[in-house]
C-alpha positions in Angstrom: -0.9 -5.3 -10.2 1.9 -3.1 -10.9 2.4 0.5 -9.9 3.0 1.5 -13.9 0.3 2.9 -16.2 1.8 2.6 -20.0 -0.7 4.5 -22.5 0.9 2.4 -24.9 -1.4 -0.7 -23.7 -4.5 1.4 -24.2 -3.6 2.7 -27.5 -5.4 1.7 -30.7 -3.0 0.1 -33.2 -1.5 2.7 -35.4 -3.1 5.6 -33.5 -1.0 9.1 -32.9 -3.7 10.7 -30.5 -5.5 10.1 -27.3 -8.6 12.2 -27.5 -11.9 12.8 -26.1 -13.8 12.2 -22.5 -15.3 8.8 -23.6 -11.8 7.6 -24.3 -9.9 8.9 -21.2 -13.2 7.4 -19.3 -12.4 4.0 -20.8 -8.5 4.2 -20.2 -9.3 5.3 -16.7 -11.5 2.1 -16.3 -9.4 -0.4 -18.2 -6.1 0.9 -16.5 -7.6 0.6 -13.0 -6.1 4.0 -12.2 -8.1 4.5 -9.1 -7.3 1.3 -7.5 -3.4 1.7 -8.6 -3.3 5.0 -7.1 -4.7 3.8 -3.8 -2.5 0.9 -3.5 0.8 2.5 -4.1 2.9 5.3 -3.0 4.1 6.2 -6.4 2.6 5.4 -9.8 5.0 5.8 -12.9 2.8 7.1 -16.1 4.4 6.3 -19.3 3.9 8.5 -22.5 4.5 6.4 -25.5 6.5 7.4 -28.3 5.1 8.6 -31.8 2.4 10.4 -30.2 0.9 13.9 -32.0 -1.6 15.0 -29.2 -3.1 14.2 -25.9 -5.8 16.5 -25.2 -7.0 18.2 -22.3 -10.6 16.3 -22.2 -8.9 12.9 -22.2 -6.7 13.6 -19.6 -9.4 15.6 -17.5 -11.5 12.1 -17.4 -8.6 10.0 -16.9 -7.3 11.6 -13.9 -10.6 13.1 -12.7 -10.8 11.0 -9.6 -7.3 10.9 -8.7 -6.7 14.6 -8.8 -9.9 15.2 -6.9 -8.7 13.1 -4.3 -5.1 14.2 -4.0 -5.3 18.0 -5.3 -2.8 19.3 -7.9 0.5 19.1 -5.5 0.0 15.8 -4.2 -1.0 14.1 -7.7 2.4 15.6 -9.2 4.2 14.2 -6.3 2.5 10.8 -6.8 2.5 10.5 -10.4 5.8 10.3 -12.3 5.5 10.9 -15.8 8.0 9.4 -18.4 7.8 10.6 -21.8 9.4 8.1 -24.3 8.6 10.2 -27.4 8.9 14.3 -28.2 5.1 15.2 -27.7 4.8 18.0 -24.9 2.0 16.4 -22.7 2.5 19.2 -19.9 0.4 21.9 -21.2 -2.9 19.7 -21.9 -2.2 18.2 -18.4 -2.0 21.2 -16.5 -5.2 22.4 -18.6 -7.1 19.2 -17.3 -6.2 19.5 -13.9 -6.9 23.1 -13.8 -10.7 21.7 -15.1 -11.0 19.2 -12.5 -10.1 21.3 -9.6 -12.0 24.2 -11.2 -15.4 22.3 -11.3 -14.7 20.5 -7.8 -14.6 24.2 -6.6 -17.8 25.2 -8.3 -19.7 22.1 -7.2 -18.3 22.4 -3.6 -19.9 25.9 -3.0 
């Protein structure tokens, strides 16, 4: 097991987007992100070239367990994002993290 998650490995051939909670959940399971996060000090997360979109709901379901476990600051410290293309993934990622933490807070009260 390596400390690298490359979204290219989970991409449907010729697909230009990653979208939806169902797809995010499937990639979370297939990538074993929860196991990788717990076994390694750092995780490289590679965003492939030629993407048009990754929506927040995909990121939300993909990262839900690790963000709840680590919190925002430790998540960003542990996960090194490497963008091989030009798609600006930061905004949907931040939105997803915000949603995860907001949901956690609402459930905790």
